[in-house]
N, C-alpha and C positions, 0 to 999 in steps of 0.2 A: 378602720374604725372598729370592726367586729373584734379583732384581736385585742385592742386597747380596752374595750368594755369588758371583754372576757377576763383579761388580766386583773382588772379592778375588782370584779365580782369574785374571782378565784382568790385574790389576796384577802378579801373580806372573809371568805369561807375558811381560809387557813388561820386568820387572826382570831376568829370567834372562839374556837376551843382554847387557844392559848390565853386569851384575855379572861375567859370565864374560869379557867383552871385556877387562876389566882384567887378568884372569889370563892371557888369551891373549897378552898382550904379552911375557910372560916366556919362553914356550916355543917353540922353533923349529917343531915340528910344528903349532902352533896359530896362529902369528903372522898367517898369511894370513886367518884367520877373524875377526880383530879388527875390521877396518873393516866387514865384512859384519854382524857382531854389533851394532855401534854403530848402523849404518843400520837394521837390523831393529828394534832397541829404539826408536829415534826414530820410525820410520814407525808402529810399533805404538802408541806413545803418542799420536801425532796421530790415528790411526784410533780409538783408545779415547775420546779427547776428543770427536771427531765423533759417536761412537756414543752416549755418555751425555749429551751436551749437547742432543741432539734436533735439531741443525742439519741432519742428513742428511735429515730429513723422510721422504718416501716411499722414499728410498734406504737407509734404515736396514738393511734385510735384506742389501743388496749390501755395504754398508760392513762389517757384521758378518762376512760370509763372506770378504771380502778380509782383514780383520783376522786371523781364525783361520787362513786359508791362509798368510799371511806368517809368522806365528809357528810354525805346524806345519812349514812348509818349513824354517825354521831348525833346529828340533828334528831333522828328518829328516837334514839335512846334518851336524849335529853327531853324530848316531848313525852315519852312514856313515863319518865320520872316525874315530870310536872303533873301529868294526869294522876298518877298514883298518889302524889303528895296532896293534890287537891281533894281527893276522896278521903284521906286520912284525917285531915284537920277539920275540926268542927267549924261551921260557918256562923258568923255573927248575924243576928237578925237585922234586916235592913232598917235604917233609921235609928239605931241605938248608939 
């Protein structure tokens, strides 16, 4: 059960940068994250295949940590961009 749930969560983590990369193509503040998002998704997918195929052997723990680090770094960079953009844009007064 643990492996099935892990696989579903990992697939979602790999899909997120690939799905958002398409959306990033349309907006100027996001365009520069598009290539990074595609790269992150592809690298994540390769690492996921290595992880669940058993090819990594005794390196499975290392591959798992690199996989998680690559994807969490993308999430952190996306979060930093969101914070930066929220500070740049003027906020509308409530109720207008």
